[in-house]
PAVEX-860704 format. One line per 8 residues: number of its first residue (from 0); their letters; for each residue x, y, z of C-alpha. Coordinates in Angstrom, 2 decimals, always signed. Example, Ala and Ser with C-alpha at 12.3 -4.5 7.8 and 13.67 -1.06 7.14 Angstrom:
<marbas>
0 = as = +12.30,-4.50,+7.80; +13.67,-1.06,+7.14
</marbas>
This chain:
<marbas>
0 = xxxxxxxx = -10.26,-21.39,-8.76; -7.06,-22.81,-10.26; -3.99,-22.86,-8.45; -1.23,-20.41,-9.22; +0.71,-23.03,-11.04; -1.83,-23.57,-13.45; -2.66,-19.91,-13.82; +0.97,-19.23,-14.54
8 = xxxxxxxx = +1.09,-21.94,-17.08; -2.26,-20.75,-18.88; -0.90,-17.08,-18.84; +2.42,-18.31,-20.07; +0.78,-20.13,-23.05; -1.64,-17.34,-23.82; +1.12,-14.89,-24.15; +3.27,-17.08,-26.15
16 = xxxxxxxx = +0.41,-17.87,-28.60; -0.34,-14.30,-29.02; +3.52,-13.53,-29.41; +3.80,-16.33,-31.83; +0.83,-15.52,-34.02; +2.06,-11.98,-34.09; +5.47,-13.10,-35.21; +4.11,-15.54,-37.75
24 = xxxxxxxx = +1.77,-12.90,-39.37; +4.80,-10.42,-39.31; +7.10,-13.12,-41.08; +4.30,-14.00,-43.59; +3.70,-10.46,-44.47; +7.53,-9.86,-44.80; +7.82,-12.98,-46.87; +4.91,-12.14,-49.31
32 = xxxxxxxx = +6.50,-8.56,-49.64; +9.80,-9.80,-50.27; +8.70,-12.41,-52.96; +6.66,-9.81,-54.72; +9.50,-7.33,-54.68; +11.76,-9.89,-56.21; +9.01,-10.39,-58.95; +8.68,-6.89,-59.60
40 = xxxxxxxx = +12.57,-6.44,-60.10; +12.28,-9.17,-62.67; +9.55,-7.38,-64.42; +11.41,-4.09,-64.30; +14.37,-5.90,-65.92; +12.15,-7.36,-68.62; +10.65,-3.93,-69.40; +14.00,-2.49,-69.42
48 = xxxxxxxx = +15.38,-4.76,-71.94; +12.40,-4.38,-74.21; +12.61,-0.80,-74.14; +16.42,-0.89,-74.81; +15.78,-3.40,-77.75; +12.85,-1.25,-78.96; +15.07,+2.06,-79.21; +17.77,+0.06,-80.81
56 = xxxxxxxx = +15.53,-0.96,-83.81; +14.68,+1.34,-86.78; +11.49,+3.26,-86.19; +9.84,+3.41,-89.65; +6.42,+2.59,-87.98; +5.60,-0.58,-90.00; +4.53,-4.01,-89.05; +8.11,-5.23,-90.21
64 = xxxxxxxx = +9.76,-3.22,-87.49; +7.47,-4.75,-84.90; +8.15,-8.22,-86.13; +11.96,-7.47,-86.12; +11.57,-6.30,-82.47; +9.76,-9.60,-81.42; +12.48,-11.55,-83.21; +15.25,-9.57,-81.29
72 = xxxxxxxx = +13.44,-10.19,-77.87; +13.31,-13.86,-78.53; +17.10,-13.90,-79.15; +17.48,-12.35,-75.84; +15.22,-14.99,-74.16; +12.07,-13.06,-73.93; +8.87,-14.32,-75.28; +6.80,-11.49,-76.58
80 = xxxxxxxx = +3.22,-11.45,-77.87; +1.63,-8.81,-79.80; -1.99,-8.04,-79.39; -4.01,-8.15,-82.65; -6.13,-5.12,-81.98; -3.49,-3.28,-80.31; -0.47,-3.29,-82.81; +1.76,-1.22,-80.63
88 = xxxxxxxx = +1.35,-3.47,-77.40; +3.54,-6.14,-76.27; +3.04,-8.87,-73.66; +6.58,-10.19,-72.66; +5.42,-13.25,-70.86; +2.64,-15.58,-72.33; -0.51,-16.32,-70.43; -3.50,-18.15,-71.35
96 = xxxxxxxx = -6.77,-16.25,-72.52; -9.97,-17.49,-74.04; -11.02,-16.79,-77.47; -12.78,-13.62,-78.41; -11.06,-11.67,-75.42; -12.42,-8.28,-75.98; -9.24,-6.65,-74.90; -6.88,-9.17,-76.77
104 = xxxxxxxx = -8.94,-10.87,-79.59; -6.04,-12.70,-80.75; -5.23,-15.32,-78.06; -1.80,-15.84,-76.87; +0.14,-19.04,-77.16; -1.02,-21.74,-74.93; +1.59,-23.29,-72.69; +0.90,-25.99,-70.17
112 = xxxxxxxx = +1.20,-24.80,-66.53; +0.43,-21.08,-67.28; -2.10,-19.49,-65.11; -5.88,-19.10,-66.01; -6.41,-15.20,-65.74; -9.60,-13.53,-64.60; -9.94,-11.33,-67.64; -12.31,-8.98,-66.04
120 = xxxxxxxx = -9.78,-8.28,-63.24; -7.14,-7.70,-65.76; -9.26,-5.35,-67.89; -10.17,-3.41,-64.93; -6.51,-3.08,-63.81; -5.23,-2.11,-67.25; -7.70,+0.61,-67.76; -6.78,+2.22,-64.46
128 = xxxxxxxx = -4.46,+5.07,-64.59; -1.32,+4.44,-62.71; +2.24,+5.40,-62.82; +4.82,+3.69,-64.84; +6.79,+1.27,-62.86; +3.98,+0.47,-60.61; +3.31,-3.30,-60.75; +0.01,-4.79,-60.07
136 = xxxxxxxx = -1.44,-8.33,-59.46; -4.24,-10.12,-61.38; -6.36,-12.81,-59.88; -6.36,-16.19,-61.32; -5.72,-20.03,-60.65; -2.34,-21.00,-59.46; -1.79,-17.70,-57.81; -2.53,-15.41,-60.95
144 = xxxxxxxx = +0.15,-13.23,-62.17; +1.97,-9.97,-61.54; +2.06,-7.13,-64.25; +3.98,-4.08,-65.07; +2.85,-1.54,-67.79; +5.10,+1.07,-69.31; +4.50,+3.20,-72.48; +7.86,+3.95,-74.57
152 = xxxxxxxx = +7.74,+6.63,-77.31; +9.55,+5.32,-80.53; +9.42,+7.86,-83.29; +5.66,+8.46,-84.66; +4.27,+5.85,-82.39; +4.22,+4.71,-78.59; +4.94,+1.37,-77.70; +3.06,-0.18,-74.75
160 = xxxxxxxx = +4.79,-2.86,-72.84; +3.24,-5.16,-70.53; +5.52,-7.33,-68.71; +3.93,-10.24,-66.75; +5.22,-12.90,-64.54; +3.14,-15.92,-63.22; +2.67,-16.17,-59.41; +2.23,-19.92,-59.23
168 = xxxxxxxx = +5.92,-20.32,-57.59; +5.27,-17.42,-55.06; +1.68,-18.92,-54.28; +3.24,-22.36,-53.61; +5.99,-20.67,-51.43; +3.41,-18.80,-49.36; +1.08,-21.66,-48.89; +4.00,-23.92,-47.59
176 = xxxxxxxx = +4.85,-21.10,-45.16; +1.31,-21.11,-44.02; +1.13,-24.86,-43.74; +4.45,-24.81,-41.76; +3.22,-22.16,-39.33; +0.02,-23.99,-38.74; +1.82,-27.18,-38.14; +4.55,-25.75,-36.16
184 = xxxxxxxx = +2.35,-23.35,-34.01; +0.53,-26.03,-32.08; +3.87,-27.78,-31.31; +5.66,-25.14,-30.11; +2.66,-23.98,-27.97; +2.47,-27.47,-26.37; +6.19,-27.40,-25.81; +5.92,-23.87,-24.44
192 = xxxxxxxx = +2.92,-24.99,-22.13; +5.01,-28.12,-20.73; +8.05,-25.77,-20.16; +6.06,-23.16,-18.60; +4.56,-25.67,-16.09; +7.88,-27.25,-15.32; +9.21,-23.65,-14.65; +6.30,-22.72,-12.66
200 = xxxxxxxx = +6.60,-25.82,-10.58; +10.12,-25.19,-9.91; +9.65,-21.59,-9.04; +6.82,-22.43,-6.82; +8.28,-25.53,-5.09; +10.21,-23.24,-2.38; +6.71,-21.59,-1.65; +5.18,-25.13,-1.05
208 = xxxxxxxx = +8.01,-26.07,+1.10; +7.60,-22.89,+3.12; +3.89,-23.66,+3.29; +4.66,-27.17,+4.58; +7.01,-25.84,+7.32; +4.68,-22.96,+8.23; +1.78,-25.41,+8.75; +3.96,-27.42,+11.31
216 = xxxxxxxx = +4.59,-24.29,+13.35; +2.05,-24.02,+16.12; +1.54,-22.31,+19.55; +4.13,-24.70,+21.10; +6.57,-24.60,+18.25; +6.77,-20.74,+17.65; +10.41,-20.97,+18.27; +10.89,-22.80,+14.79
224 = xxxxxxxx = +11.68,-20.62,+11.80; +11.27,-20.95,+8.27; +14.44,-22.31,+6.17; +15.94,-19.86,+3.76; +17.62,-21.02,+0.60; +18.75,-17.43,-0.89; +18.18,-14.43,+1.31; +18.61,-12.27,-1.52
232 = xxxxxxxx = +15.71,-13.18,-3.98; +12.02,-12.38,-3.52; +11.24,-15.76,-1.86; +14.02,-15.53,+0.46; +12.82,-11.77,+1.45; +9.31,-13.45,+1.97; +10.78,-16.08,+4.25; +12.77,-13.47,+6.08
240 = xxxxxxxx = +9.68,-11.31,+6.62; +7.50,-14.49,+7.64; +10.33,-15.31,+10.31; +10.25,-11.83,+11.49; +6.45,-11.90,+12.05; +6.89,-15.20,+13.89; +9.56,-13.69,+16.00; +6.95,-10.92,+16.92
248 = xxxxxxxx = +4.34,-13.41,+17.59; +6.68,-15.24,+19.67; +7.51,-12.44,+21.63; +3.91,-11.33,+22.07; +2.96,-15.00,+23.05; +5.80,-14.88,+25.72; +4.71,-11.55,+26.91; +1.20,-12.87,+27.22
256 = xxxxxxxx = +2.41,-15.85,+29.17; +4.51,-13.72,+31.58; +1.61,-11.33,+31.80; -0.68,-14.03,+32.69; +1.42,-15.73,+35.17; +2.37,-12.27,+36.83; -1.12,-11.21,+37.03; -2.09,-14.59,+38.73
264 = xxxxxxxx = +0.72,-14.15,+41.18; -0.52,-10.52,+41.89; -4.00,-11.51,+42.39; -3.32,-14.51,+44.30; -1.50,-12.48,+47.12; -4.65,-10.28,+47.94; -7.11,-12.97,+47.54; -5.17,-15.34,+49.82
272 = xxxxxxxx = -5.04,-12.49,+52.46; -8.76,-11.96,+52.21; -9.74,-15.67,+52.52; -7.36,-15.90,+55.54; -8.56,-13.10,+57.53; -12.15,-14.31,+56.63; -11.32,-17.91,+57.94; -9.66,-16.38,+60.96
280 = xxxxxxxx = -12.64,-14.24,+61.72; -15.25,-17.11,+61.27; -13.24,-19.64,+63.19; -13.03,-17.49,+66.24; -15.71,-18.32,+68.68; -15.53,-15.53,+71.04; -13.78,-12.95,+69.04; -14.24,-9.32,+70.15
288 = xxxxxxxx = -15.79,-6.56,+68.23; -12.25,-4.98,+67.76; -11.09,-8.17,+66.30; -13.83,-8.25,+63.89; -13.14,-4.65,+62.86; -9.58,-5.38,+62.41; -10.34,-8.44,+60.20; -12.76,-6.45,+58.09
296 = xxxxxxxx = -10.11,-3.55,+57.83; -7.52,-5.94,+56.45; -10.17,-7.53,+54.16; -11.13,-3.90,+52.83; -7.45,-3.09,+52.23; -7.03,-6.46,+50.32; -10.15,-5.78,+48.25; -8.87,-2.26,+47.20
304 = xxxxxxxx = -5.49,-3.70,+46.24; -7.30,-6.33,+44.37; -9.65,-3.58,+42.71; -6.55,-1.48,+41.72; -4.92,-4.53,+40.26; -8.04,-5.62,+38.30; -8.56,-1.96,+36.96; -4.92,-1.63,+35.83
312 = xxxxxxxx = -5.25,-4.99,+33.98; -8.42,-3.94,+32.47; -6.91,-0.62,+31.21; -3.78,-2.50,+29.81; -5.92,-5.08,+28.13; -8.14,-2.53,+26.32; -5.01,-0.63,+25.20; -3.46,-3.81,+23.69
320 = xxxxxxxx = -6.73,-4.44,+21.98; -6.59,-1.19,+20.39; -9.87,+0.12,+21.79; -10.41,+3.73,+22.52; -9.74,+4.65,+25.92; -9.53,+8.46,+26.16; -12.27,+10.72,+26.28; -10.44,+14.12,+25.31
328 = xxxxxxxx = -12.10,+17.37,+26.31; -10.87,+20.82,+26.98; -9.25,+20.90,+30.36; -6.72,+23.10,+32.55; -3.58,+20.93,+32.85; -2.28,+23.03,+35.86; -5.49,+22.29,+37.77; -5.13,+18.57,+36.84
336 = xxxxxxxx = -1.56,+18.53,+38.03; -2.41,+20.48,+41.40; -5.33,+18.12,+42.01; -3.33,+14.98,+41.46; -0.60,+16.22,+43.99; -3.38,+17.28,+46.51; -4.98,+13.80,+46.36; -1.43,+12.24,+47.50
344 = xxxxxxxx = -0.86,+14.48,+50.56; -1.98,+11.96,+53.07; +0.41,+9.54,+51.54; +3.33,+12.02,+51.36; +2.54,+13.11,+54.99; +2.63,+9.44,+56.24; +5.90,+8.99,+54.37; +7.50,+12.18,+55.69
352 = xxxxxxxx = +7.77,+13.65,+52.23; +6.95,+17.24,+51.08; +5.43,+17.76,+47.81; +6.38,+20.96,+46.02; +4.19,+21.82,+42.83; +5.17,+24.33,+40.27; +2.44,+25.14,+37.66; +1.62,+28.17,+35.42
360 = xxxxxxxx = -1.65,+29.95,+36.35; -3.32,+28.77,+32.87; -2.51,+25.68,+30.96; -5.09,+24.88,+28.39; -4.99,+21.48,+27.09; -7.43,+18.85,+25.23; -7.23,+15.61,+26.86; -8.61,+13.06,+29.27
368 = xxxxxxxx = -8.54,+14.49,+32.56; -9.31,+11.28,+34.42; -6.49,+9.22,+32.70; -3.96,+12.09,+33.01; -4.63,+12.37,+36.81; -4.17,+8.61,+37.03; -0.78,+8.62,+35.18; +0.28,+11.71,+37.66
376 = xxxxxxxx = -0.79,+9.74,+40.75; +1.27,+6.64,+39.57; +4.22,+8.87,+39.19; +3.72,+10.50,+42.43; +3.33,+7.13,+44.29; +6.38,+5.79,+42.96; +8.24,+8.95,+43.71; +6.91,+9.07,+47.16
384 = xxxxxxxx = +7.72,+5.33,+47.75; +11.20,+5.63,+46.82; +11.87,+9.02,+48.72; +14.09,+9.15,+51.99; +12.32,+10.79,+54.90; +12.49,+13.61,+55.30; +12.45,+14.06,+51.57; +10.94,+16.27,+48.67
392 = xxxxxxxx = +9.12,+15.39,+45.53; +9.05,+18.22,+43.01; +6.38,+18.31,+40.31; +6.82,+21.10,+37.71; +4.46,+21.59,+34.63; +6.42,+23.78,+31.90; +5.15,+24.81,+28.64; +6.66,+26.12,+25.39
400 = xxxxxxxx = +5.10,+27.02,+21.94; +4.72,+23.46,+20.98; +4.64,+21.03,+24.08; +3.85,+20.52,+27.85; +6.35,+18.87,+30.08; +5.49,+17.63,+33.44; +8.58,+16.40,+35.56; +8.39,+14.34,+38.76
408 = xxxxxxxx = +11.56,+14.38,+40.78; +12.40,+12.78,+43.95; +15.63,+12.67,+46.20; +15.75,+9.06,+46.71; +18.67,+6.53,+46.07; +17.86,+6.28,+42.44; +17.27,+3.30,+40.12; +20.19,+0.80,+39.37
416 = xxxxxxxx = +21.37,+0.65,+35.66; +20.23,-3.00,+35.54; +16.66,-1.93,+36.55; +16.31,+1.16,+34.28; +15.98,-0.92,+31.06; +13.01,-2.78,+32.79; +11.15,-0.25,+34.83; +8.43,+0.35,+32.29
424 = xxxxxxxx = +7.86,-3.37,+31.94; +4.52,-4.76,+33.44; +4.72,-6.43,+36.72; +8.29,-5.48,+37.10; +9.47,-4.40,+40.32; +13.06,-3.27,+41.19; +15.22,-3.73,+44.26; +13.03,-3.82,+47.33
432 = xxxxxxxx = +15.83,-2.35,+49.29; +15.37,+0.94,+47.76; +11.84,+1.27,+49.26; +11.97,+3.24,+52.35; +8.39,+3.91,+52.83; +6.24,+0.94,+53.31; +3.24,+3.08,+53.71; +3.22,+4.60,+50.31
440 = xxxxxxxx = +0.11,+2.96,+48.71; +1.24,-0.49,+49.68; +4.04,-2.80,+47.90; +2.48,-2.21,+44.48; +1.91,-4.59,+41.67; +4.73,-3.22,+39.17; +1.96,-1.68,+36.94; +2.32,+1.96,+37.77
448 = xxxxxxxx = +4.87,+3.15,+35.31; +3.54,+0.99,+32.64; +0.28,+2.50,+32.88; +1.51,+5.97,+33.23; +3.47,+5.59,+29.84; +0.52,+3.87,+28.08; -1.58,+7.07,+29.02; +1.05,+9.23,+27.78
456 = xxxxxxxx = +1.03,+7.43,+24.43; -2.65,+7.52,+24.31; -2.38,+11.37,+24.14; +0.34,+11.46,+21.57; +3.13,+11.92,+24.19; +5.75,+9.82,+25.89; +7.15,+9.20,+29.38; +10.82,+8.91,+29.96
464 = xxxxxxxx = +13.26,+8.48,+32.86; +15.41,+11.68,+32.47; +17.72,+11.16,+35.26; +18.54,+8.71,+38.07; +21.62,+8.60,+40.25; +22.33,+8.69,+43.90; +20.73,+12.07,+44.11; +17.36,+10.87,+43.01
472 = xxxxxxxx = +15.29,+10.11,+39.86; +13.46,+12.26,+37.54; +10.55,+11.18,+35.19; +9.13,+13.50,+32.45; +5.84,+13.49,+30.81; +5.69,+15.18,+27.39; +2.64,+16.17,+25.56; +3.22,+17.77,+22.20
480 = xxxxxxxx = +0.77,+20.18,+20.65; +0.55,+23.93,+19.70; +0.49,+26.04,+22.97; +0.52,+29.80,+23.77; +3.95,+31.24,+24.39; +5.11,+31.50,+27.96; +5.73,+34.90,+29.62; +8.02,+35.70,+32.34
488 = xxxxxxxx = +6.83,+35.29,+35.92; +3.62,+33.41,+35.03; +4.25,+30.19,+37.21; +2.78,+29.67,+40.64; +4.15,+27.63,+43.48; +2.36,+25.41,+45.82; +4.00,+23.54,+48.62; +2.30,+20.56,+50.44
496 = xxxxx = +4.47,+20.21,+53.63; +4.45,+17.18,+55.82; +3.03,+17.41,+59.13; +5.45,+17.83,+62.14; +5.80,+14.90,+64.13
</marbas>
């Protein structure tokens, strides 16, 4: 396929040829009309002069009157010829006819340069009925002639005046115009093609420059950007858009590099722990059964932590790839919230935290129960981890006509303002000094809130930090959708208390 430059040149040339041909045809038609109109005006003047001269003559009806009329016309510079078989017919301009012409048996005076007339065409057009002052053309060599017929009543007789004008000058003018158009058209088209090519090259040179710059940008040089000559024209806007795409790709690559580094770091810790415990157990020559069981317990805990990290990474990778992760079905959201809170009772008890759950008796919802429970468990794990014993974690499910809201509130020290903008970033972990409960599901990998927010977005909702201060933090899950109206007194309260020491 031809390049854009050649296609633009071809289109420019084709359109120009069409426009020039149209203009040339229009100009030729106008020129022909104007020249014939000028000839017709001359014929009308001749006829008018003949009529005025004829009306000024005595009208006795004899041949002497007609001869006197011809003499007066010659005095006025008009050559008039009288047809032999039509005594009342005058031709004001001589033309050359052959002998024995049926219409005009008396030949007109021959004169060099006068056109040869198509006698059959002349007879046919003279015999046609037409209005006076309506000129017509007669075919012949050297362009033929133009004729105008008018009948003038003069006393007892009617005088027929046929004014004629040779068209050889008009034919030569039109021929010159045709030749000039045929000669000028290819030259103009050639110049237009050259100009169009130069203009196309000039217009596409910035694109070629941007293409060259874009080819030099690779994975290691994503920080480079295209140069912008004019940010206000179309090419400048294209370069700006491309730079924005490069910015997003650079951010995605940087995020991927950080993700890979953080994932490697998080995976390395449990793997190193498992390997160290296995090496210690294998190196001990006389280890007791309790020591082996202790080593196996450490290996099991490390394996569980490793399994959680791998599952979290797999879920995030599938979400980034745009794969369908949810299997929605009709569920009771109140039951899901209660089940998630009940599954965290042992961690809450070990941390000295009381779980307070407030849900309506019936909360129908269409979603993925497993993923929703996972998001709630991550929020509860985070709340228990940062609560101060003896503390409380409140879980409230509220519904309106259009949405469900699940809030998880703790009474911990809160999140610092510097950390609040990063808490949903993957592998981000805030100040460890805020963690008062080391037993709460381990140290964590910094993926819990990121996964909870991803699950909320998969259900068309969102996860937000509503409040965080020295009195604690409150996260809220929101799931939009049409829901039944809430009636007063429809909530139930479940409290999972910590065990007495």
